[in-house]
C-alpha positions in Angstrom: -3.9 -45.2 141.2 -2.5 -48.6 140.2 -5.7 -49.5 138.4 -5.6 -46.2 136.5 -2.0 -46.8 135.6 -3.0 -50.2 134.2 -5.8 -48.6 132.1 -3.3 -46.0 130.7 -0.8 -48.8 129.9 -3.4 -50.8 128.2 -4.5 -47.8 126.1 -1.0 -47.1 125.0 -0.1 -50.8 124.2 -3.3 -51.2 122.2 -2.9 -48.1 120.2 0.8 -48.9 119.6 0.0 -52.4 118.3 -2.6 -50.9 115.9 0.0 -48.3 114.7 2.6 -51.1 114.3 0.3 -53.2 112.1 -0.3 -50.2 109.9 3.4 -49.4 109.7 4.2 -53.1 108.9 1.5 -53.3 106.2 2.7 -50.1 104.6 5.8 -51.9 103.4 3.6 -53.7 100.9 0.9 -51.0 100.5 2.6 -47.6 100.9 -0.6 -45.7 100.1 -2.1 -46.6 103.5 0.7 -44.8 105.3 1.2 -41.4 103.7 1.5 -37.9 105.1 -1.8 -37.7 106.9 -1.5 -41.1 108.5 2.0 -40.3 109.8 0.9 -37.0 111.1 -2.1 -38.6 112.9 0.2 -41.2 114.6 2.8 -38.6 115.8 0.0 -36.3 117.0 -1.7 -39.1 118.9 1.6 -40.1 120.5 2.2 -36.5 121.6 -1.0 -36.6 123.8 -0.1 -40.0 125.2 3.5 -39.2 126.0 2.7 -38.6 129.7 2.2 -42.4 129.8 5.1 -43.3 127.5 7.6 -41.2 129.5 6.9 -43.5 132.5 8.7 -46.3 130.7 11.7 -44.3 129.5 12.5 -41.3 127.3 11.7 -43.2 124.2 9.2 -45.6 125.6 9.2 -49.4 125.2 10.6 -51.4 122.3 7.5 -51.7 120.1 6.7 -48.0 120.6 10.3 -47.1 119.6 10.0 -49.2 116.5 6.8 -47.4 115.4 8.1 -43.9 116.4 11.4 -44.2 114.7 10.0 -45.9 111.6 7.7 -42.9 111.0 10.5 -40.4 111.5 12.9 -42.4 109.3 10.4 -42.4 106.5 10.2 -38.7 106.6 14.0 -38.3 106.7 14.4 -40.7 103.8 11.8 -38.8 101.8 13.7 -35.6 102.7 10.3 -33.9 102.9 10.9 -30.8 104.9 7.3 -29.6 104.1 5.8 -32.6 105.7 8.0 -32.3 108.7 7.0 -28.6 109.2 3.3 -29.5 109.0 3.8 -32.2 111.7 5.8 -29.8 113.9 3.0 -27.2 113.6 0.5 -29.8 114.8 2.5 -31.0 117.8 4.1 -27.7 119.0 2.8 -25.8 122.0 3.7 -22.9 124.2 6.9 -23.5 126.1 5.6 -21.7 129.2 3.8 -24.6 130.6 3.2 -25.6 134.2 1.1 -28.8 134.2 3.0 -32.1 134.2 1.1 -33.5 131.2 1.9 -30.3 129.2 5.6 -30.6 130.1 5.5 -34.2 128.8 4.2 -32.9 125.5 7.0 -30.3 125.3 9.6 -33.1 125.9 7.9 -35.2 123.1 8.0 -32.2 120.8 11.7 -31.7 121.4 12.4 -35.5 120.8 10.7 -35.2 117.4 12.7 -32.2 116.5 16.0 -33.8 117.6 15.4 -36.7 115.2 14.4 -34.6 112.1 16.8 -31.7 112.4 18.7 -33.0 109.4 15.8 -32.4 107.0 14.4 -29.3 108.6 14.4 -26.1 106.5 17.1 -23.8 107.9 14.8 -20.7 107.7 12.0 -22.5 109.7 14.5 -23.8 112.2 16.0 -20.3 112.8 12.8 -18.3 112.7 10.1 -20.6 114.3 11.8 -23.2 116.5 15.0 -21.8 118.0 13.5 -18.5 119.4 11.4 -20.5 121.8 14.6 -22.1 123.2 15.5 -19.0 125.1 12.6 -19.8 127.5 13.7 -23.4 127.9 17.4 -22.8 128.3 17.1 -19.8 130.7 14.2 -21.2 132.8 15.4 -24.8 133.2 13.4 -25.9 136.2 12.3 -29.1 134.5 15.2 -31.4 134.0 13.7 -33.5 131.2 12.8 -30.4 129.1 16.2 -29.0 129.8 18.1 -32.1 128.7 15.9 -32.6 125.7 16.4 -29.0 124.6 20.2 -29.4 124.8 20.0 -32.6 122.9 18.3 -30.7 120.1 21.0 -28.1 120.1 23.7 -30.8 119.9 21.8 -32.4 117.0 21.9 -29.0 115.2 25.7 -29.0 115.6 26.1 -32.7 114.6 24.1 -32.0 111.4 25.9 -28.7 110.8 22.9 -26.6 110.2 23.4 -23.1 108.9 22.7 -21.5 112.3 25.7 -23.1 114.1 28.0 -20.2 113.3 25.6 -17.8 115.0 24.9 -20.2 117.9 28.4 -21.5 118.7 29.8 -18.7 120.9 26.5 -18.3 122.9 26.2 -22.0 123.5 29.9 -22.4 124.6 29.4 -19.7 127.3 26.0 -21.2 128.2 27.2 -24.8 128.8 30.2 -23.5 130.9 27.7 -21.6 133.1 25.6 -24.7 133.5 28.3 -26.8 135.2 28.0 -28.2 137.8 24.5 -27.0 138.7 22.6 -28.5 135.7 25.1 -30.7 133.8 27.8 -33.1 134.8 31.4 -33.4 133.5 30.4 -36.0 130.9 27.8 -33.7 129.4 30.1 -30.7 129.5 32.8 -32.6 127.6 30.4 -34.0 125.0 28.7 -30.7 124.4 31.8 -28.6 124.0 33.5 -31.2 121.8 30.3 -31.4 119.6 30.5 -27.6 119.0 34.2 -27.5 118.1 34.1 -30.6 116.0 31.2 -29.3 113.8 32.9 -25.9 113.4 36.3 -27.4 112.5 34.8 -28.4 109.1 33.4 -24.9 108.5 35.2 -22.0 110.2 38.6 -22.2 111.9 38.2 -18.7 113.2 35.1 -19.6 115.2 36.9 -22.7 116.5 39.6 -20.6 118.0 37.1 -18.1 119.4 35.3 -21.0 121.1 38.7 -22.3 122.5 39.4 -18.8 123.8 36.1 -18.8 125.7 37.2 -22.0 127.5 40.8 -20.7 128.0 39.6 -17.4 129.5 37.2 -19.3 131.8 40.2 -21.4 133.1 42.3 -18.2 133.6 39.4 -16.5 135.5 39.3 -19.2 138.2 41.4 -18.3 141.2 43.5 -20.7 143.1 44.4 -22.5 145.4 42.6 -25.8 144.7 41.6 -26.2 148.3 37.9 -26.3 148.7 37.1 -27.3 145.1 35.8 -30.7 146.2 32.4 -29.1 146.9 32.0 -28.5 143.2 32.3 -32.2 142.3 28.9 -33.8 141.6 29.9 -37.0 143.4 27.9 -38.4 146.4 31.0 -39.1 148.5 32.5 -37.3 151.5 35.9 -35.5 151.5 37.5 -38.2 153.5 36.3 -40.9 151.1 37.5 -38.8 148.2 40.9 -38.3 149.6 41.3 -42.0 150.2 40.0 -42.8 146.8 42.5 -40.4 145.2 45.4 -42.0 147.1 44.3 -45.4 145.9 43.9 -44.0 142.4 47.5 -42.7 142.4 48.7 -46.2 143.3 46.6 -47.8 140.7 47.7 -45.4 138.0 51.4 -45.9 138.9 50.9 -49.7 138.5 49.0 -49.5 135.2 50.7 -46.6 133.4 52.2 -49.0 130.8 49.1 -51.1 130.4 46.5 -48.4 130.2 44.4 -50.4 127.6 43.3 -52.8 130.3 40.0 -51.9 132.0 40.0 -48.6 130.2 36.5 -47.6 131.0 36.9 -48.0 134.8 40.3 -46.3 134.6 38.9 -43.4 132.7 36.2 -42.9 135.3 38.7 -42.9 138.1 41.0 -40.5 136.2 38.1 -38.1 135.8 37.3 -38.3 139.5 41.0 -37.6 140.3 41.1 -34.6 137.9 38.0 -33.1 139.4 40.0 -32.7 142.6 41.6 -29.8 140.8 39.5 -26.6 141.0 40.0 -26.1 137.2 40.0 -29.9 136.5 36.7 -30.0 134.7 37.8 -27.2 132.4 41.3 -28.5 131.8 39.8 -31.9 130.9 37.4 -30.3 128.5 40.3 -28.3 126.9 42.4 -31.4 126.4 39.4 -33.1 124.7 39.5 -30.4 122.0 42.8 -31.7 120.7 40.7 -34.3 119.0 38.3 -31.7 117.5 40.5 -28.9 116.2 42.4 -28.9 112.9 46.2 -29.1 112.6 46.6 -25.3 112.3 45.8 -24.8 116.0 47.5 -27.9 117.4 50.8 -26.4 118.6 49.1 -23.3 120.0 46.7 -25.4 122.0 49.4 -27.7 123.3 51.5 -24.7 124.4 48.5 -23.3 126.3 47.9 -26.7 128.0 51.6 -26.7 129.0 51.2 -23.3 130.6 48.2 -24.5 132.6 50.1 -27.5 133.8 52.9 -25.3 135.0 50.4 -23.1 137.0 48.6 -26.1 138.4 51.9 -27.8 139.4 52.8 -24.8 141.5 49.4 -24.9 143.2 49.7 -28.6 143.8 53.1 -28.2 145.4 51.5 -25.8 147.9 48.7 -28.3 148.7 51.2 -31.2 148.9 49.4 -33.3 146.4 49.8 -34.1 142.7 47.2 -36.8 142.1 45.0 -34.5 140.0 47.8 -33.4 137.7 49.1 -36.9 137.4 45.7 -38.1 136.2 45.4 -35.1 133.8 48.8 -35.9 132.3 47.6 -39.5 131.8 44.5 -38.3 129.9 46.7 -36.0 127.8 49.0 -38.9 126.9 46.0 -41.1 126.0 44.6 -38.4 123.6 47.9 -37.8 121.9 48.8 -41.4 121.5 45.5 -43.0 120.6 42.7 -40.5 119.9 43.8 -38.1 117.3 43.7 -38.6 113.5 46.7 -39.2 111.3 46.9 -35.5 110.2 47.8 -34.5 113.8 49.6 -37.7 114.9 53.2 -36.6 114.1 52.8 -33.2 115.8 51.2 -34.8 118.9 53.8 -37.5 119.3 56.7 -35.2 118.8 55.3 -32.7 121.3 54.8 -35.4 123.9 58.4 -36.7 123.4 59.8 -33.2 123.8 57.4 -31.6 126.3 54.6 -33.9 127.6 56.7 -36.4 129.5 58.3 -33.5 131.4 55.1 -31.7 132.4 55.4 -32.8 136.1 59.2 -32.7 136.4 
């Protein structure tokens, strides 16, 4: 097996060096690296991806240079026709079972993710997205699942025409995938990507997406007891309780100097918030303060205040406020540092009048 792996690696390295030399030479002789040559390289790589994927999602450094160089040329040329021809050559049936076929599906999704910007909207909607129902609903392969979701996020980041139609479905979908398939970081990134892209296009859809999240929060019953089992952390209940006690002491000491060791502190805050049964949803809701336009700012903050009040009552019953204390800290960080100037005055004034009293 080791010998076979060495042979596979040698094949991939050799082919990649040949492709690199062609790509490098094309800077001076563009005619040697036109549509057919680019298509041939991408198609060859699709069949070799079962080897490439053993290194990482995007392979090793030289491979990445060749791969992205080709795709960047297509993007710069803004040649949707060429991209469609390439996709037709590398696409395959999504209902695959063999490991090497699954690798080709992942490769296909990686290519689409990179070129969504220049893809024709009609082709994207009519030929590419219909196959995603199979991937998103039958998500037994984690690499395919994550790659498919990355393509969806790329569609939102590039504000393709279909995002209006896709937004409500995708918001419900990602909420249903936590915590079985996605973690809290992925949930927050995905929901924020949807709302941020929509905020430039359609405020009505932004509020409808917010309502999906709000209704999800309201649908979860209390008390918080027992919610620890939903946290995707490999730690025991006893360890978590001790960690949360330590975290409360740490937050009390560092409240006025929250800039220090911010990344570690944020990770600890998230762990503390996840002690709340609705913590992952409340954290995601607070994130959206950064995404929405000013018109919804006060309504969203009012709703957040209501949820704080409800959670405070539940925390009193459970004789613990560590989760809410951490959530208040995250809210303070967002309002003080992470919103743009158009919302800054509203955010600061609200915090001075309401935010500092949330746990009183």
